Backbone bond lengths (Angstrom), bond angles and torsions (degrees), N, CA, C in turn:
res aa  C-N    CA-C-N  psi(-1)  N-CA   C-N-CA  omega(-1)  CA-C   N-CA-C  phi
1 M - - - 1.414 - - 1.511 112.30 -
2 I 1.277 118.74 122.92 1.443 123.53 -175.82 1.548 109.89 -108.99
3 D 1.367 118.03 116.33 1.469 121.94 179.79 1.583 107.36 -78.65
4 L 1.229 114.49 124.01 1.431 122.23 174.30 1.550 119.10 -102.55
5 S 1.330 111.25 18.36 1.507 117.80 -171.20 1.556 107.01 -111.63
6 H 1.374 113.97 144.44 1.441 122.59 170.80 1.546 108.65 -84.30
7 P 1.346 116.66 135.96 1.454 119.25 176.75 1.522 112.91 -62.68
8 I 1.296 122.48 139.63 1.418 128.59 177.71 1.493 106.87 -80.46
9 R 1.327 117.69 123.83 1.486 121.36 -177.37 1.487 109.07 -154.92
10 T 1.317 118.73 160.63 1.484 124.23 -179.31 1.530 108.92 -61.37
11 G 1.305 110.34 134.94 1.467 118.03 176.42 1.507 122.07 78.19
12 M 1.410 111.50 5.65 1.472 114.53 -175.27 1.628 111.14 -69.67
13 T 1.242 115.19 164.19 1.437 119.30 -178.42 1.577 114.23 -57.35
14 V 1.279 117.47 135.42 1.447 117.18 173.41 1.589 105.15 -135.47
15 F 1.346 113.91 162.62 1.506 120.15 174.62 1.465 108.39 -54.50
16 P 1.307 117.68 136.93 1.545 121.22 176.72 1.504 109.17 -49.93
17 G 1.400 117.19 124.18 1.406 128.30 177.12 1.499 111.39 93.18
18 D 1.310 122.21 -15.74 1.506 122.17 174.89 1.563 109.30 -65.80
19 P 1.279 112.75 161.86 1.538 118.12 176.42 1.511 110.89 -61.05
20 D 1.315 116.90 139.76 1.450 121.27 170.68 1.541 109.08 -66.62
21 V 1.349 113.66 156.05 1.457 122.54 -176.92 1.474 107.01 -99.42
22 R 1.370 119.97 130.55 1.375 125.14 173.95 1.593 109.56 -135.14
23 V 1.215 113.95 128.63 1.488 122.34 -178.98 1.552 105.28 -126.57
24 E 1.256 116.90 106.18 1.573 122.55 -173.44 1.477 110.16 -133.74
25 P 1.326 115.72 150.07 1.495 120.19 174.64 1.579 109.69 -62.66
26 A 1.243 110.43 131.60 1.479 120.76 172.50 1.542 112.43 -103.24
27 V 1.414 115.71 -40.46 1.380 118.58 -179.04 1.597 100.89 -139.14
28 T 1.307 116.49 140.52 1.500 117.95 176.67 1.563 112.75 -116.40
29 I 1.263 116.87 159.75 1.469 123.29 179.93 1.506 106.02 -62.11
30 A 1.393 119.70 -41.65 1.354 121.54 -178.58 1.540 115.01 -61.85
31 E 1.341 113.51 -32.33 1.491 119.34 179.90 1.468 111.81 -84.55
32 A 1.346 120.88 -44.23 1.431 122.27 -169.14 1.447 114.84 -133.62
33 G 1.339 119.16 5.80 1.490 120.37 -178.09 1.469 117.82 82.68
34 V 1.331 118.09 -6.46 1.460 123.85 179.90 1.593 107.62 -135.85
35 S 1.336 114.40 155.34 1.482 117.44 174.02 1.536 109.19 -111.32
36 V 1.323 112.39 133.31 1.522 119.19 177.40 1.499 106.59 -137.00
37 L 1.341 116.43 136.09 1.448 120.78 174.42 1.499 112.67 -101.14
38 S 1.284 113.86 151.86 1.525 118.55 174.42 1.554 103.02 -101.88
39 L 1.337 113.70 132.91 1.461 117.82 178.38 1.543 108.59 -117.50
40 E 1.332 114.09 134.64 1.414 121.99 174.83 1.524 108.92 -131.15
41 L 1.314 117.27 113.49 1.489 120.56 -170.11 1.471 107.15 -162.78
42 G 1.385 112.58 159.83 1.434 120.56 175.18 1.503 115.48 -87.02
43 S 1.266 122.20 167.83 1.466 121.88 -177.40 1.546 110.37 -71.88
44 H 1.230 118.98 -12.97 1.533 121.94 -179.70 1.526 109.42 -114.44
45 T 1.302 115.41 43.28 1.447 119.97 179.03 1.478 112.33 -87.18
46 G 1.330 116.03 141.34 1.518 124.65 176.46 1.554 109.50 50.49
47 T 1.315 113.69 -145.79 1.484 117.60 177.28 1.575 108.99 -68.16
48 H 1.283 112.69 117.59 1.482 116.97 -172.12 1.503 111.38 -145.75
49 I 1.314 116.50 174.78 1.536 123.67 178.64 1.519 105.88 -123.02
50 D 1.325 112.48 139.12 1.461 120.42 170.29 1.517 109.85 -94.55
51 A 1.328 114.69 125.55 1.488 117.71 172.01 1.496 107.70 -84.16
52 P 1.368 116.98 164.45 1.555 118.79 174.21 1.486 110.81 -53.60
53 S 1.265 120.95 -37.17 1.504 118.98 -172.41 1.565 108.93 -69.67
54 H 1.267 118.82 -6.09 1.535 120.62 174.15 1.561 110.49 -59.57
55 T 1.304 116.45 -40.93 1.498 118.04 -178.55 1.582 113.49 -128.78
56 V 1.349 113.27 -2.58 1.462 116.33 -174.81 1.522 107.09 -114.22
57 E 1.333 117.71 125.90 1.434 120.77 179.23 1.536 106.53 -69.82
58 G 1.339 115.87 126.54 1.409 118.53 177.62 1.542 112.62 82.43
59 G 1.345 118.44 5.06 1.413 121.57 -179.81 1.536 115.04 -69.85
60 A 1.238 115.71 169.90 1.452 117.98 -177.47 1.601 110.43 -70.39
61 T 1.288 114.71 143.10 1.468 121.25 -178.60 1.512 106.35 -91.92
62 I 1.350 113.45 165.57 1.491 119.24 -174.29 1.528 111.98 -66.27
63 D 1.330 121.11 -31.29 1.455 122.95 179.28 1.543 110.48 -73.57
64 A 1.332 117.89 -9.35 1.436 122.36 179.96 1.496 112.67 -96.38
65 V 1.250 118.03 -7.86 1.458 124.87 -171.47 1.569 109.10 -75.40
66 D 1.322 114.34 133.06 1.454 118.50 -179.49 1.592 105.35 -74.04
67 L 1.295 115.91 114.98 1.470 120.10 -178.15 1.421 118.08 -63.50
68 G 1.353 116.62 -19.01 1.491 123.16 170.91 1.491 112.68 -58.60
69 R 1.329 118.29 -28.78 1.464 119.40 179.10 1.560 110.29 -67.20
70 L 1.318 119.23 -22.39 1.434 124.64 -173.94 1.506 111.96 -98.88
71 I 1.309 117.48 14.74 1.427 120.28 177.13 1.584 103.54 -136.82
72 G 1.256 111.24 116.60 1.500 116.54 179.54 1.531 112.49 173.26
73 T 1.363 112.07 -165.50 1.442 120.50 179.65 1.571 110.46 -68.83
74 A 1.323 113.67 134.56 1.419 115.64 176.20 1.500 110.16 -109.86
75 R 1.390 114.86 158.66 1.493 117.11 173.47 1.593 106.87 -139.08
76 V 1.210 118.29 128.30 1.513 119.97 179.91 1.588 107.24 -100.31
77 V 1.272 110.93 126.33 1.502 119.33 175.91 1.547 108.64 -102.02
78 D 1.243 121.13 117.21 1.434 127.45 -176.56 1.522 111.16 -82.76
79 V 1.312 119.63 111.81 1.455 125.55 175.73 1.520 107.41 -128.04
80 S 1.367 119.93 31.58 1.354 124.71 -176.81 1.550 112.92 -76.00
81 G 1.266 116.36 166.40 1.477 125.06 174.44 1.512 114.92 80.22
82 L 1.332 118.52 16.71 1.441 123.85 178.00 1.495 110.84 -86.23
83 P 1.346 116.92 151.84 1.467 122.56 173.14 1.503 111.77 -63.37
84 P 1.362 120.83 161.84 1.424 125.02 173.96 1.528 111.42 -53.05
85 R 1.374 112.13 140.74 1.441 119.53 173.12 1.589 116.83 59.05
86 T 1.309 114.49 25.89 1.380 121.74 175.03 1.551 109.63 -72.64
87 R 1.311 119.77 130.99 1.443 123.26 174.18 1.569 107.79 -84.87
88 I 1.319 116.37 122.46 1.469 121.21 179.51 1.542 107.81 -94.90
89 G 1.340 115.85 116.83 1.482 122.58 -175.69 1.556 111.34 -92.77
90 V 1.295 114.80 169.02 1.495 118.94 176.95 1.446 112.53 -60.68
91 D 1.306 120.48 -36.83 1.469 125.48 178.80 1.570 109.39 -59.64
92 D 1.261 115.24 -31.80 1.532 119.60 -174.03 1.538 106.99 -73.55
93 V 1.317 119.72 -23.45 1.496 120.39 -174.90 1.534 112.18 -124.10
94 R 1.361 116.05 12.34 1.418 119.70 -172.08 1.532 113.41 -60.01
95 D 1.350 110.84 -40.02 1.528 115.67 -177.25 1.584 111.82 -67.37
96 A 1.315 114.02 -36.97 1.469 119.91 -177.70 1.507 106.56 -74.62
97 L 1.270 120.89 -36.56 1.491 121.62 179.20 1.542 111.39 -68.42
98 R 1.234 120.12 -24.14 1.433 124.21 179.99 1.549 110.14 -59.13
99 E 1.402 112.25 -32.85 1.455 119.10 -173.88 1.551 112.78 -87.27
100 V 1.299 117.80 -8.39 1.456 123.14 -175.45 1.535 109.87 -71.23
101 E 1.316 114.14 135.88 1.485 117.55 178.82 1.624 107.93 -104.00
102 P 1.313 115.97 153.96 1.516 116.85 179.29 1.511 110.53 -57.64
103 G 1.249 118.75 138.54 1.431 126.63 175.01 1.508 113.68 88.18
104 E 1.389 117.99 -4.16 1.383 117.28 177.61 1.537 111.00 -72.73
105 I 1.349 113.53 157.40 1.501 122.75 175.25 1.458 109.21 -97.74
106 V 1.354 120.50 107.64 1.430 123.72 -174.61 1.497 112.79 -97.02
107 M 1.326 114.46 126.74 1.459 118.33 -178.05 1.541 111.32 -124.22
108 F 1.362 113.62 123.40 1.407 118.15 -179.65 1.547 113.51 -88.69
109 R 1.340 115.93 128.23 1.443 122.73 -177.27 1.529 107.48 -100.32
110 T 1.289 115.45 98.22 1.582 120.33 171.77 1.508 111.83 -83.98
111 G 1.306 120.18 -20.34 1.448 122.18 -173.39 1.508 112.75 83.49
112 W 1.411 115.62 1.55 1.475 117.12 -171.87 1.584 110.39 -80.81
113 S 1.315 120.31 -5.88 1.429 123.02 176.34 1.491 109.51 -63.20
114 A 1.270 118.58 -26.56 1.513 123.40 178.51 1.521 109.86 -61.51
115 R 1.317 117.37 -21.21 1.393 121.49 -177.66 1.548 115.57 -99.56
116 F 1.363 114.94 5.95 1.402 120.22 -178.96 1.538 108.61 -52.06
117 D 1.301 117.14 141.28 1.475 127.32 -174.21 1.503 114.38 62.37
118 E 1.245 117.67 12.47 1.546 119.58 169.31 1.514 108.76 -101.39
119 P 1.407 118.42 150.00 1.392 120.66 -177.46 1.524 116.09 -52.51
120 D 1.385 115.00 -36.06 1.411 115.87 -177.01 1.539 115.84 -87.29
121 Y 1.303 116.93 17.48 1.475 122.30 179.03 1.639 104.65 -65.18
122 V 1.325 117.35 -29.13 1.460 120.82 -177.02 1.558 111.79 -73.30
123 D 1.293 112.55 -14.32 1.517 118.63 -179.73 1.531 113.96 -85.68
124 H 1.285 120.35 22.21 1.458 120.80 -173.68 1.482 114.42 -65.60
125 P 1.383 116.26 154.58 1.502 117.91 166.04 1.494 113.14 -58.60
126 F 1.333 122.50 161.65 1.418 118.97 -174.27 1.505 104.96 -147.56
127 L 1.384 111.85 161.87 1.447 119.53 -176.69 1.558 116.27 -96.27
128 D 1.350 112.05 131.68 1.454 115.06 173.45 1.453 113.71 -60.74
129 A 1.352 119.85 150.03 1.441 120.39 -179.82 1.551 110.95 -68.20
130 G 1.244 118.83 -14.15 1.444 120.05 175.39 1.514 111.58 -64.31
131 I 1.385 114.37 -32.99 1.491 117.31 178.04 1.523 108.81 -64.55
132 A 1.327 120.36 -37.51 1.408 124.44 -179.57 1.548 108.31 -59.80
133 S 1.296 117.36 -45.14 1.440 123.02 179.19 1.563 108.93 -62.33
134 A 1.263 112.56 -47.31 1.543 117.27 -175.38 1.571 108.68 -62.20
135 L 1.282 116.59 -41.03 1.465 121.79 177.14 1.532 112.50 -59.91
136 L 1.319 114.46 -44.60 1.440 119.05 -177.06 1.586 109.53 -68.97
137 D 1.371 110.59 -39.05 1.535 114.02 174.20 1.525 113.94 -58.40
138 A 1.309 114.75 -31.82 1.507 124.28 -178.98 1.543 109.65 -79.90
139 G 1.296 118.08 -8.76 1.516 119.68 179.86 1.542 111.92 88.41
140 V 1.393 115.08 22.16 1.485 119.82 177.38 1.482 106.35 -98.16
141 T 1.396 115.66 130.00 1.419 119.20 176.67 1.516 115.10 -122.30
142 V 1.305 115.71 3.01 1.526 123.38 176.82 1.554 106.71 -130.07
143 V 1.346 114.72 125.26 1.401 119.80 178.40 1.507 109.06 -131.63
144 G 1.282 119.83 151.92 1.447 124.33 177.43 1.526 112.69 -136.82
145 V 1.281 115.43 155.73 1.447 120.52 176.37 1.598 105.87 -140.45
146 D 1.382 113.03 148.13 1.440 119.81 172.24 1.498 113.97 -93.40
147 A 1.265 113.46 44.24 1.433 125.49 174.98 1.509 115.51 -139.38
148 L 1.234 115.21 177.66 1.469 118.74 -177.16 1.550 112.99 -66.55
149 N 1.253 116.84 -23.75 1.475 119.42 -166.23 1.539 111.56 -169.69
150 P 1.277 121.70 132.92 1.429 123.41 174.95 1.598 112.87 -63.86
151 D 1.324 109.68 -32.70 1.484 119.33 174.24 1.540 108.94 -86.89
152 E 1.384 113.28 167.51 1.414 117.39 176.29 1.536 110.60 -67.15
153 T 1.351 119.10 139.21 1.432 121.37 -179.82 1.517 107.32 -96.47
154 V 1.302 119.15 121.90 1.448 125.16 177.84 1.519 106.96 -118.94
155 A 1.348 110.63 104.53 1.526 117.02 -165.10 1.478 111.09 -72.84
156 D 1.323 122.71 -25.12 1.502 121.04 -178.22 1.489 110.60 -98.51
157 D 1.306 124.65 12.08 1.461 122.29 -177.85 1.567 103.76 -105.67
158 P 1.362 114.39 121.16 1.521 116.38 -179.31 1.515 112.17 -71.96
159 A 1.307 117.03 -19.63 1.456 118.80 178.51 1.559 111.44 -137.36
160 P 1.300 113.46 69.08 1.513 118.59 -170.91 1.597 111.79 -67.19
161 A 1.277 116.51 155.13 1.487 121.92 175.82 1.496 105.15 -73.47
162 L 1.378 114.97 138.47 1.432 120.61 178.60 1.550 110.07 -135.08
163 P 1.332 116.11 65.61 1.500 123.98 -172.58 1.530 108.88 -57.87
164 F 1.327 118.98 -44.79 1.482 117.71 -178.91 1.515 113.05 -62.55
165 H 1.415 110.68 -45.08 1.491 114.84 176.14 1.543 110.09 -56.23
166 D 1.264 115.34 -48.11 1.482 121.54 -172.72 1.535 111.85 -55.66
167 V 1.355 114.72 -41.39 1.452 123.30 -177.64 1.525 109.38 -73.24
168 F 1.321 113.96 -55.57 1.465 118.29 -172.81 1.478 115.22 -71.57
169 L 1.389 116.80 -49.15 1.420 118.51 174.77 1.559 113.21 -66.01
170 G 1.307 113.86 -32.61 1.470 116.14 179.63 1.538 112.20 -67.64
171 A 1.318 117.38 -15.86 1.428 120.20 174.56 1.572 112.67 -100.36
172 S 1.370 113.18 19.23 1.397 121.00 179.40 1.589 112.41 74.40
173 G 1.299 117.64 15.69 1.443 120.55 178.70 1.534 111.16 -76.45
174 L 1.360 115.85 172.51 1.433 123.93 -179.86 1.508 110.38 -125.78
175 I 1.354 116.68 137.69 1.399 121.43 -175.94 1.531 110.24 -119.04
176 I 1.312 116.77 125.63 1.519 123.31 177.84 1.509 106.75 -100.39
177 E 1.296 122.22 130.49 1.461 124.56 -176.40 1.587 108.21 -127.80
178 N 1.287 114.19 155.79 1.470 123.35 176.64 1.508 112.29 65.17
179 L 1.352 115.62 37.14 1.458 118.30 169.92 1.489 111.23 -66.45
180 T 1.295 117.86 160.21 1.494 122.26 175.44 1.541 108.80 -145.24
181 G 1.269 113.17 157.80 1.491 118.40 174.96 1.599 114.60 79.17
182 L 1.309 114.40 15.93 1.484 112.42 -179.04 1.514 114.22 -65.57
183 D 1.312 114.41 -20.97 1.543 118.17 178.33 1.545 108.95 -68.11
184 R 1.281 119.08 -19.24 1.519 120.68 178.61 1.447 111.44 -80.26
185 V 1.372 122.25 -17.81 1.398 123.09 177.15 1.512 114.70 -73.61
186 T 1.288 119.14 113.43 1.448 121.75 -176.20 1.603 113.69 -112.56
187 A 1.203 116.29 -14.38 1.503 122.99 178.96 1.511 105.56 -73.06
188 R 1.407 115.47 145.81 1.351 120.43 -179.64 1.554 112.72 -73.44
189 A 1.300 116.72 -38.24 1.452 120.09 -178.54 1.565 108.79 -141.35
190 P 1.308 113.93 72.68 1.533 117.73 -179.63 1.474 110.00 -79.59
191 R 1.301 117.30 171.97 1.489 126.35 -179.27 1.495 108.34 -90.55
192 F 1.257 115.80 127.69 1.507 121.86 178.44 1.559 112.55 -107.53
193 V 1.331 116.78 136.14 1.400 123.63 174.37 1.520 110.97 -131.72
194 G 1.322 119.06 122.15 1.453 121.30 179.70 1.529 105.99 -143.71
195 L 1.288 116.98 107.88 1.424 123.18 -175.70 1.552 110.94 -110.94
196 P 1.299 119.13 120.91 1.448 122.40 -177.30 1.613 112.22 -84.40
197 L 1.212 114.48 162.64 1.513 118.39 172.97 1.510 107.43 -71.84
198 P 1.302 118.68 141.65 1.432 119.64 -171.91 1.569 109.89 -89.74
199 I 1.287 113.14 75.13 1.477 119.88 -175.85 1.521 106.31 -80.09
200 A 1.334 119.97 120.31 1.418 123.68 -176.11 1.556 105.82 -65.25
201 G 1.289 115.39 124.94 1.542 122.73 177.47 1.550 110.93 71.47
202 G 1.360 116.39 13.78 1.486 117.45 -174.50 1.534 114.33 -67.41
203 D 1.393 113.80 144.22 1.412 116.12 172.90 1.574 114.18 -87.42
204 G 1.332 111.68 -1.85 1.435 119.90 -177.73 1.475 107.37 177.19
205 A 1.355 117.86 175.99 1.449 122.41 177.39 1.529 112.14 -166.35
206 P 1.308 115.41 149.81 1.454 117.73 167.57 1.487 111.73 -56.70
207 L 1.364 120.02 149.33 1.416 116.87 176.50 1.607 103.92 -145.79
208 R 1.320 114.62 153.85 1.483 124.65 170.12 1.523 105.25 -86.00
209 A 1.285 119.83 112.71 1.439 124.05 177.33 1.489 110.21 -107.53
210 V 1.328 117.17 123.67 1.511 121.11 177.87 1.475 107.01 -134.53
211 V 1.286 113.57 158.86 1.454 123.75 170.90 1.551 108.88 -123.25
212 V 1.313 114.26 136.76 1.462 121.70 -178.92 1.505 109.58 -108.74
213 E 1.283 118.48 113.28 1.479 118.91 176.19 1.531 108.88 -102.83
214 E 1.357 114.22 134.32 1.436 118.25 177.24 1.568 110.30 -76.76
């Protein structure tokens, strides 16, 4: 079993403008005989999933998502070794996408997860919106990246363009962000399990993402 999730901890990287993460003692064993932590975080903290309602008015919320979509065969597409802020186009992954089967969970390995918590984590390569369309045409409705965002992250823009999100979430797809450890996945078609917190009306939620290799 390979854990693809970043631990949730105080001060961890978040999308620019999202709530900072604080994990602090609320009750201690010394005080009350039990230990309880206080959690302060946004719905898109760490390794998390975007529901359609994240960018689509009236889109499905995370508690309405069929969990069966998040358990199934995974496929890792290697796009690592690219310079910062490289746009990855359909032609760059066309051969890999030919092998994708309908219903598979496709995860793009940029290698950028190694830079998590570093200032240049925001400078990750990103996916062209044409890839979103190609995945949907192939019958894929769940996609993941080991970066902050499948779109380009523009830190100083209060309303950045999110063309990949618009296409994929607009078709009721689901996007998993901030995966890690994809370089450890060696099986060609392992089993993926990624279950989000059932936040009522949530536009997204942290999830524990794992791959099980036989």
